[in-house]
Biotite code that builds the C-alpha atoms (Angstrom):
import biotite.structure as struc

atoms = struc.array([
    struc.Atom([0.059, 0.368, 0.153], chain_id="A", res_id=1, res_name="MET", atom_name="CA", element="C"),
    struc.Atom([1.530, 3.460, -0.968], chain_id="A", res_id=2, res_name="ARG", atom_name="CA", element="C"),
    struc.Atom([-0.164, 6.541, 0.905], chain_id="A", res_id=3, res_name="ILE", atom_name="CA", element="C"),
    struc.Atom([0.998, 10.397, 0.257], chain_id="A", res_id=4, res_name="ARG", atom_name="CA", element="C"),
    struc.Atom([0.233, 12.249, 3.387], chain_id="A", res_id=5, res_name="LEU", atom_name="CA", element="C"),
    struc.Atom([1.489, 14.297, 5.984], chain_id="A", res_id=6, res_name="LEU", atom_name="CA", element="C"),
    struc.Atom([1.620, 12.887, 9.109], chain_id="A", res_id=7, res_name="ALA", atom_name="CA", element="C"),
    struc.Atom([3.663, 14.410, 11.893], chain_id="A", res_id=8, res_name="ALA", atom_name="CA", element="C"),
    struc.Atom([5.013, 17.469, 12.741], chain_id="A", res_id=9, res_name="LEU", atom_name="CA", element="C"),
    struc.Atom([6.885, 18.099, 16.548], chain_id="A", res_id=10, res_name="ILE", atom_name="CA", element="C"),
    struc.Atom([5.515, 17.444, 20.046], chain_id="A", res_id=11, res_name="LEU", atom_name="CA", element="C"),
    struc.Atom([4.285, 19.595, 22.792], chain_id="A", res_id=12, res_name="VAL", atom_name="CA", element="C"),
    struc.Atom([1.165, 18.329, 24.096], chain_id="A", res_id=13, res_name="ALA", atom_name="CA", element="C"),
    struc.Atom([-2.127, 18.853, 23.926], chain_id="A", res_id=14, res_name="ALA", atom_name="CA", element="C"),
    struc.Atom([-5.190, 17.535, 25.559], chain_id="A", res_id=15, res_name="PRO", atom_name="CA", element="C"),
    struc.Atom([-7.739, 19.017, 23.412], chain_id="A", res_id=16, res_name="VAL", atom_name="CA", element="C"),
    struc.Atom([-7.999, 19.494, 19.504], chain_id="A", res_id=17, res_name="ALA", atom_name="CA", element="C"),
    struc.Atom([-8.255, 23.119, 18.388], chain_id="A", res_id=18, res_name="ALA", atom_name="CA", element="C"),
    struc.Atom([-11.864, 23.791, 16.847], chain_id="A", res_id=19, res_name="GLN", atom_name="CA", element="C"),
    struc.Atom([-11.392, 23.443, 12.818], chain_id="A", res_id=20, res_name="GLN", atom_name="CA", element="C"),
    struc.Atom([-12.685, 26.611, 11.214], chain_id="A", res_id=21, res_name="THR", atom_name="CA", element="C"),
    struc.Atom([-9.840, 27.082, 7.861], chain_id="A", res_id=22, res_name="VAL", atom_name="CA", element="C"),
    struc.Atom([-10.748, 25.799, 4.406], chain_id="A", res_id=23, res_name="ALA", atom_name="CA", element="C"),
    struc.Atom([-8.798, 22.253, 3.571], chain_id="A", res_id=24, res_name="ARG", atom_name="CA", element="C"),
    struc.Atom([-9.313, 19.492, 1.165], chain_id="A", res_id=25, res_name="PRO", atom_name="CA", element="C"),
    struc.Atom([-12.314, 17.249, 2.094], chain_id="A", res_id=26, res_name="ALA", atom_name="CA", element="C"),
    struc.Atom([-11.898, 14.996, 4.479], chain_id="A", res_id=27, res_name="GLY", atom_name="CA", element="C"),
    struc.Atom([-8.637, 16.398, 6.067], chain_id="A", res_id=28, res_name="TRP", atom_name="CA", element="C"),
    struc.Atom([-8.406, 16.736, 9.696], chain_id="A", res_id=29, res_name="ARG", atom_name="CA", element="C"),
    struc.Atom([-5.904, 18.538, 12.162], chain_id="A", res_id=30, res_name="LEU", atom_name="CA", element="C"),
    struc.Atom([-4.747, 18.384, 15.772], chain_id="A", res_id=31, res_name="ARG", atom_name="CA", element="C"),
    struc.Atom([-2.402, 20.998, 17.192], chain_id="A", res_id=32, res_name="TYR", atom_name="CA", element="C"),
    struc.Atom([0.083, 19.861, 19.944], chain_id="A", res_id=33, res_name="ASP", atom_name="CA", element="C"),
    struc.Atom([-0.003, 23.087, 21.443], chain_id="A", res_id=34, res_name="ARG", atom_name="CA", element="C"),
    struc.Atom([-2.981, 24.408, 23.200], chain_id="A", res_id=35, res_name="PRO", atom_name="CA", element="C"),
    struc.Atom([-4.422, 27.779, 22.079], chain_id="A", res_id=36, res_name="GLY", atom_name="CA", element="C"),
    struc.Atom([-3.357, 27.364, 18.244], chain_id="A", res_id=37, res_name="ALA", atom_name="CA", element="C"),
    struc.Atom([-5.129, 29.061, 15.605], chain_id="A", res_id=38, res_name="ALA", atom_name="CA", element="C"),
    struc.Atom([-6.417, 26.728, 12.923], chain_id="A", res_id=39, res_name="ASP", atom_name="CA", element="C"),
    struc.Atom([-4.228, 28.816, 10.312], chain_id="A", res_id=40, res_name="THR", atom_name="CA", element="C"),
    struc.Atom([-1.426, 27.346, 12.349], chain_id="A", res_id=41, res_name="ALA", atom_name="CA", element="C"),
    struc.Atom([-1.203, 24.698, 9.767], chain_id="A", res_id=42, res_name="MET", atom_name="CA", element="C"),
    struc.Atom([-2.077, 24.689, 6.089], chain_id="A", res_id=43, res_name="LYS", atom_name="CA", element="C"),
    struc.Atom([-2.927, 21.864, 4.187], chain_id="A", res_id=44, res_name="VAL", atom_name="CA", element="C"),
    struc.Atom([-3.845, 22.069, 0.677], chain_id="A", res_id=45, res_name="ALA", atom_name="CA", element="C"),
    struc.Atom([-3.404, 20.027, -2.532], chain_id="A", res_id=46, res_name="ALA", atom_name="CA", element="C"),
    struc.Atom([-0.352, 20.125, -4.970], chain_id="A", res_id=47, res_name="MET", atom_name="CA", element="C"),
    struc.Atom([0.269, 18.111, -7.865], chain_id="A", res_id=48, res_name="GLY", atom_name="CA", element="C"),
    struc.Atom([0.201, 14.629, -7.060], chain_id="A", res_id=49, res_name="THR", atom_name="CA", element="C"),
    struc.Atom([0.163, 15.135, -3.222], chain_id="A", res_id=50, res_name="GLY", atom_name="CA", element="C"),
    struc.Atom([-0.195, 17.686, -0.734], chain_id="A", res_id=51, res_name="TRP", atom_name="CA", element="C"),
    struc.Atom([1.747, 21.429, 0.572], chain_id="A", res_id=52, res_name="HIS", atom_name="CA", element="C"),
    struc.Atom([1.482, 21.643, 4.341], chain_id="A", res_id=53, res_name="VAL", atom_name="CA", element="C"),
    struc.Atom([2.732, 24.940, 5.313], chain_id="A", res_id=54, res_name="THR", atom_name="CA", element="C"),
    struc.Atom([3.143, 25.920, 9.349], chain_id="A", res_id=55, res_name="THR", atom_name="CA", element="C"),
    struc.Atom([3.673, 28.426, 11.895], chain_id="A", res_id=56, res_name="SER", atom_name="CA", element="C"),
    struc.Atom([6.189, 28.521, 14.964], chain_id="A", res_id=57, res_name="SER", atom_name="CA", element="C"),
    struc.Atom([2.885, 27.608, 16.739], chain_id="A", res_id=58, res_name="ARG", atom_name="CA", element="C"),
    struc.Atom([1.600, 24.826, 14.572], chain_id="A", res_id=59, res_name="GLY", atom_name="CA", element="C"),
    struc.Atom([2.942, 21.530, 14.990], chain_id="A", res_id=60, res_name="SER", atom_name="CA", element="C"),
    struc.Atom([0.750, 18.590, 15.396], chain_id="A", res_id=61, res_name="GLY", atom_name="CA", element="C"),
    struc.Atom([-0.696, 16.218, 13.099], chain_id="A", res_id=62, res_name="ILE", atom_name="CA", element="C"),
    struc.Atom([-2.730, 15.875, 10.135], chain_id="A", res_id=63, res_name="ALA", atom_name="CA", element="C"),
    struc.Atom([-4.683, 13.143, 8.795], chain_id="A", res_id=64, res_name="TRP", atom_name="CA", element="C"),
    struc.Atom([-7.208, 11.773, 6.365], chain_id="A", res_id=65, res_name="ARG", atom_name="CA", element="C"),
    struc.Atom([-10.023, 9.224, 8.026], chain_id="A", res_id=66, res_name="ALA", atom_name="CA", element="C"),
    struc.Atom([-10.398, 6.731, 5.279], chain_id="A", res_id=67, res_name="GLU", atom_name="CA", element="C"),
    struc.Atom([-6.327, 6.402, 5.034], chain_id="A", res_id=68, res_name="GLN", atom_name="CA", element="C"),
    struc.Atom([-6.699, 3.575, 7.491], chain_id="A", res_id=69, res_name="THR", atom_name="CA", element="C"),
    struc.Atom([-5.241, -0.279, 6.986], chain_id="A", res_id=70, res_name="THR", atom_name="CA", element="C"),
    struc.Atom([-4.543, -3.492, 9.048], chain_id="A", res_id=71, res_name="ARG", atom_name="CA", element="C"),
    struc.Atom([-2.620, -6.289, 8.680], chain_id="A", res_id=72, res_name="GLY", atom_name="CA", element="C"),
    struc.Atom([0.407, -6.501, 6.604], chain_id="A", res_id=73, res_name="ASP", atom_name="CA", element="C"),
    struc.Atom([1.120, -3.031, 5.004], chain_id="A", res_id=74, res_name="PHE", atom_name="CA", element="C"),
    struc.Atom([3.758, -0.434, 3.616], chain_id="A", res_id=75, res_name="ARG", atom_name="CA", element="C"),
    struc.Atom([3.105, 3.727, 4.175], chain_id="A", res_id=76, res_name="VAL", atom_name="CA", element="C"),
    struc.Atom([5.607, 6.054, 2.315], chain_id="A", res_id=77, res_name="VAL", atom_name="CA", element="C"),
    struc.Atom([6.145, 9.107, 2.526], chain_id="A", res_id=78, res_name="LEU", atom_name="CA", element="C"),
    struc.Atom([7.593, 11.258, -0.120], chain_id="A", res_id=79, res_name="GLU", atom_name="CA", element="C"),
    struc.Atom([8.708, 14.851, 1.152], chain_id="A", res_id=80, res_name="THR", atom_name="CA", element="C"),
    struc.Atom([10.343, 18.210, -0.288], chain_id="A", res_id=81, res_name="SER", atom_name="CA", element="C"),
    struc.Atom([11.328, 20.423, 2.474], chain_id="A", res_id=82, res_name="LEU", atom_name="CA", element="C"),
    struc.Atom([11.759, 23.588, 0.853], chain_id="A", res_id=83, res_name="ALA", atom_name="CA", element="C"),
    struc.Atom([14.192, 26.434, 2.524], chain_id="A", res_id=84, res_name="PRO", atom_name="CA", element="C"),
    struc.Atom([13.383, 28.262, 5.141], chain_id="A", res_id=85, res_name="SER", atom_name="CA", element="C"),
    struc.Atom([15.134, 31.197, 7.068], chain_id="A", res_id=86, res_name="THR", atom_name="CA", element="C"),
    struc.Atom([16.518, 30.552, 10.823], chain_id="A", res_id=87, res_name="GLY", atom_name="CA", element="C"),
    struc.Atom([17.665, 27.459, 12.023], chain_id="A", res_id=88, res_name="ASN", atom_name="CA", element="C"),
    struc.Atom([14.210, 25.967, 13.131], chain_id="A", res_id=89, res_name="HIS", atom_name="CA", element="C"),
    struc.Atom([14.583, 22.281, 13.381], chain_id="A", res_id=90, res_name="LEU", atom_name="CA", element="C"),
    struc.Atom([11.445, 21.110, 13.054], chain_id="A", res_id=91, res_name="GLU", atom_name="CA", element="C"),
    struc.Atom([10.456, 17.698, 12.438], chain_id="A", res_id=92, res_name="GLY", atom_name="CA", element="C"),
    struc.Atom([8.120, 16.457, 10.506], chain_id="A", res_id=93, res_name="TYR", atom_name="CA", element="C"),
    struc.Atom([7.303, 13.015, 8.925], chain_id="A", res_id=94, res_name="GLY", atom_name="CA", element="C"),
    struc.Atom([4.556, 10.389, 9.622], chain_id="A", res_id=95, res_name="LEU", atom_name="CA", element="C"),
    struc.Atom([2.489, 8.521, 11.927], chain_id="A", res_id=96, res_name="PHE", atom_name="CA", element="C"),
    struc.Atom([0.823, 5.751, 12.589], chain_id="A", res_id=97, res_name="LEU", atom_name="CA", element="C"),
    struc.Atom([-1.328, 3.220, 14.247], chain_id="A", res_id=98, res_name="GLY", atom_name="CA", element="C"),
    struc.Atom([-3.315, 6.207, 15.609], chain_id="A", res_id=99, res_name="GLY", atom_name="CA", element="C"),
    struc.Atom([-6.584, 6.017, 18.053], chain_id="A", res_id=100, res_name="GLY", atom_name="CA", element="C"),
    struc.Atom([-8.721, 8.536, 19.728], chain_id="A", res_id=101, res_name="ASP", atom_name="CA", element="C"),
    struc.Atom([-7.321, 11.255, 17.524], chain_id="A", res_id=102, res_name="LEU", atom_name="CA", element="C"),
    struc.Atom([-9.732, 13.743, 18.340], chain_id="A", res_id=103, res_name="ASP", atom_name="CA", element="C"),
    struc.Atom([-10.172, 12.940, 22.046], chain_id="A", res_id=104, res_name="SER", atom_name="CA", element="C"),
    struc.Atom([-7.221, 13.511, 25.161], chain_id="A", res_id=105, res_name="ALA", atom_name="CA", element="C"),
    struc.Atom([-6.231, 9.669, 25.156], chain_id="A", res_id=106, res_name="ASN", atom_name="CA", element="C"),
    struc.Atom([-4.924, 10.172, 21.590], chain_id="A", res_id=107, res_name="GLN", atom_name="CA", element="C"),
    struc.Atom([-2.846, 7.399, 20.597], chain_id="A", res_id=108, res_name="ASN", atom_name="CA", element="C"),
    struc.Atom([-0.126, 7.230, 17.606], chain_id="A", res_id=109, res_name="TYR", atom_name="CA", element="C"),
    struc.Atom([3.252, 5.987, 16.789], chain_id="A", res_id=110, res_name="LEU", atom_name="CA", element="C"),
    struc.Atom([5.504, 8.576, 14.246], chain_id="A", res_id=111, res_name="TYR", atom_name="CA", element="C"),
    struc.Atom([8.499, 8.999, 12.257], chain_id="A", res_id=112, res_name="PHE", atom_name="CA", element="C"),
    struc.Atom([10.397, 12.484, 12.015], chain_id="A", res_id=113, res_name="LEU", atom_name="CA", element="C"),
    struc.Atom([12.960, 14.044, 10.432], chain_id="A", res_id=114, res_name="ILE", atom_name="CA", element="C"),
    struc.Atom([14.706, 17.184, 10.596], chain_id="A", res_id=115, res_name="ARG", atom_name="CA", element="C"),
    struc.Atom([16.548, 19.452, 7.911], chain_id="A", res_id=116, res_name="LYS", atom_name="CA", element="C"),
    struc.Atom([19.947, 18.574, 9.930], chain_id="A", res_id=117, res_name="ASP", atom_name="CA", element="C"),
    struc.Atom([19.684, 15.121, 8.661], chain_id="A", res_id=118, res_name="GLY", atom_name="CA", element="C"),
    struc.Atom([18.472, 13.387, 12.399], chain_id="A", res_id=119, res_name="GLN", atom_name="CA", element="C"),
    struc.Atom([15.642, 11.053, 13.287], chain_id="A", res_id=120, res_name="PHE", atom_name="CA", element="C"),
    struc.Atom([13.195, 10.162, 16.022], chain_id="A", res_id=121, res_name="LEU", atom_name="CA", element="C"),
    struc.Atom([10.974, 7.363, 16.502], chain_id="A", res_id=122, res_name="ILE", atom_name="CA", element="C"),
    struc.Atom([8.380, 8.109, 19.365], chain_id="A", res_id=123, res_name="LYS", atom_name="CA", element="C"),
    struc.Atom([4.737, 7.132, 20.937], chain_id="A", res_id=124, res_name="HIS", atom_name="CA", element="C"),
    struc.Atom([2.911, 9.419, 22.037], chain_id="A", res_id=125, res_name="ARG", atom_name="CA", element="C"),
    struc.Atom([-0.024, 8.621, 24.670], chain_id="A", res_id=126, res_name="ALA", atom_name="CA", element="C"),
    struc.Atom([-2.408, 11.399, 25.787], chain_id="A", res_id=127, res_name="GLY", atom_name="CA", element="C"),
    struc.Atom([-0.012, 14.437, 26.954], chain_id="A", res_id=128, res_name="ALA", atom_name="CA", element="C"),
    struc.Atom([2.568, 11.925, 27.368], chain_id="A", res_id=129, res_name="GLU", atom_name="CA", element="C"),
    struc.Atom([5.078, 11.303, 25.255], chain_id="A", res_id=130, res_name="THR", atom_name="CA", element="C"),
    struc.Atom([7.915, 8.338, 24.744], chain_id="A", res_id=131, res_name="HIS", atom_name="CA", element="C"),
    struc.Atom([10.991, 7.788, 22.862], chain_id="A", res_id=132, res_name="ASN", atom_name="CA", element="C"),
    struc.Atom([11.420, 4.675, 21.233], chain_id="A", res_id=133, res_name="ILE", atom_name="CA", element="C"),
    struc.Atom([14.628, 6.049, 19.527], chain_id="A", res_id=134, res_name="LEU", atom_name="CA", element="C"),
    struc.Atom([16.124, 9.520, 20.306], chain_id="A", res_id=135, res_name="ALA", atom_name="CA", element="C"),
    struc.Atom([17.421, 12.060, 18.126], chain_id="A", res_id=136, res_name="TRP", atom_name="CA", element="C"),
    struc.Atom([19.464, 10.124, 15.875], chain_id="A", res_id=137, res_name="THR", atom_name="CA", element="C"),
    struc.Atom([21.799, 11.211, 12.795], chain_id="A", res_id=138, res_name="SER", atom_name="CA", element="C"),
    struc.Atom([21.338, 9.294, 9.803], chain_id="A", res_id=139, res_name="SER", atom_name="CA", element="C"),
    struc.Atom([23.817, 9.315, 6.334], chain_id="A", res_id=140, res_name="PRO", atom_name="CA", element="C"),
    struc.Atom([20.652, 8.216, 4.238], chain_id="A", res_id=141, res_name="ALA", atom_name="CA", element="C"),
    struc.Atom([18.541, 11.515, 4.889], chain_id="A", res_id=142, res_name="ILE", atom_name="CA", element="C"),
    struc.Atom([19.229, 14.339, 2.689], chain_id="A", res_id=143, res_name="ILE", atom_name="CA", element="C"),
    struc.Atom([20.059, 17.542, 4.807], chain_id="A", res_id=144, res_name="LYS", atom_name="CA", element="C"),
    struc.Atom([18.392, 20.616, 3.806], chain_id="A", res_id=145, res_name="GLN", atom_name="CA", element="C"),
    struc.Atom([21.268, 23.255, 3.432], chain_id="A", res_id=146, res_name="GLU", atom_name="CA", element="C"),
    struc.Atom([20.943, 26.831, 2.359], chain_id="A", res_id=147, res_name="GLY", atom_name="CA", element="C"),
    struc.Atom([18.904, 27.525, -0.752], chain_id="A", res_id=148, res_name="SER", atom_name="CA", element="C"),
    struc.Atom([18.599, 24.234, -1.870], chain_id="A", res_id=149, res_name="ALA", atom_name="CA", element="C"),
    struc.Atom([15.599, 21.689, -0.835], chain_id="A", res_id=150, res_name="SER", atom_name="CA", element="C"),
    struc.Atom([15.960, 18.971, 0.512], chain_id="A", res_id=151, res_name="ALA", atom_name="CA", element="C"),
    struc.Atom([14.072, 15.591, -0.823], chain_id="A", res_id=152, res_name="ASP", atom_name="CA", element="C"),
    struc.Atom([13.721, 12.731, 1.094], chain_id="A", res_id=153, res_name="ASN", atom_name="CA", element="C"),
    struc.Atom([11.595, 9.669, 1.766], chain_id="A", res_id=154, res_name="THR", atom_name="CA", element="C"),
    struc.Atom([10.376, 7.932, 4.499], chain_id="A", res_id=155, res_name="LEU", atom_name="CA", element="C"),
    struc.Atom([8.596, 4.493, 4.401], chain_id="A", res_id=156, res_name="ALA", atom_name="CA", element="C"),
    struc.Atom([7.397, 1.962, 7.792], chain_id="A", res_id=157, res_name="VAL", atom_name="CA", element="C"),
    struc.Atom([6.496, -1.519, 6.767], chain_id="A", res_id=158, res_name="GLU", atom_name="CA", element="C"),
    struc.Atom([4.616, -3.935, 9.344], chain_id="A", res_id=159, res_name="ALA", atom_name="CA", element="C"),
    struc.Atom([3.687, -7.508, 9.231], chain_id="A", res_id=160, res_name="SER", atom_name="CA", element="C"),
    struc.Atom([2.315, -10.094, 11.577], chain_id="A", res_id=161, res_name="ALA", atom_name="CA", element="C"),
    struc.Atom([5.971, -10.222, 12.943], chain_id="A", res_id=162, res_name="ASP", atom_name="CA", element="C"),
    struc.Atom([7.742, -7.533, 12.590], chain_id="A", res_id=163, res_name="SER", atom_name="CA", element="C"),
])
């Protein structure tokens, strides 16, 4: 299974989902990490065969479409292109899976993020708490975003009955 979606954009827990008032493509839902984030803090728009996601400094969170689910063995792929940005912010971006209760204080999911300095993170969120599975770690497989160049990376997660 090949899915193109934005999945997660970094962490600071919020027990209540922000009210959704901004127009976005049909079926997309957002949940912000920070309490009180304006619903305009993250924008999702169709772009070519994928999605263009723009965030502000308070726009970290997750975006999903409820119909993009699967069970059993699967492979999820996210093709990313990180545009050049000003500043040295090391915001993570990537995908999440195993989501449950995403609209409640009992949210639960696993996430896999990369950032422009070539590091990645695997973490679990349960309610307002997060737990490192693998802390930020450098990887030569991640293309770094430097200067005025964009960084194109592909993230994939494969799951089967025994792994």
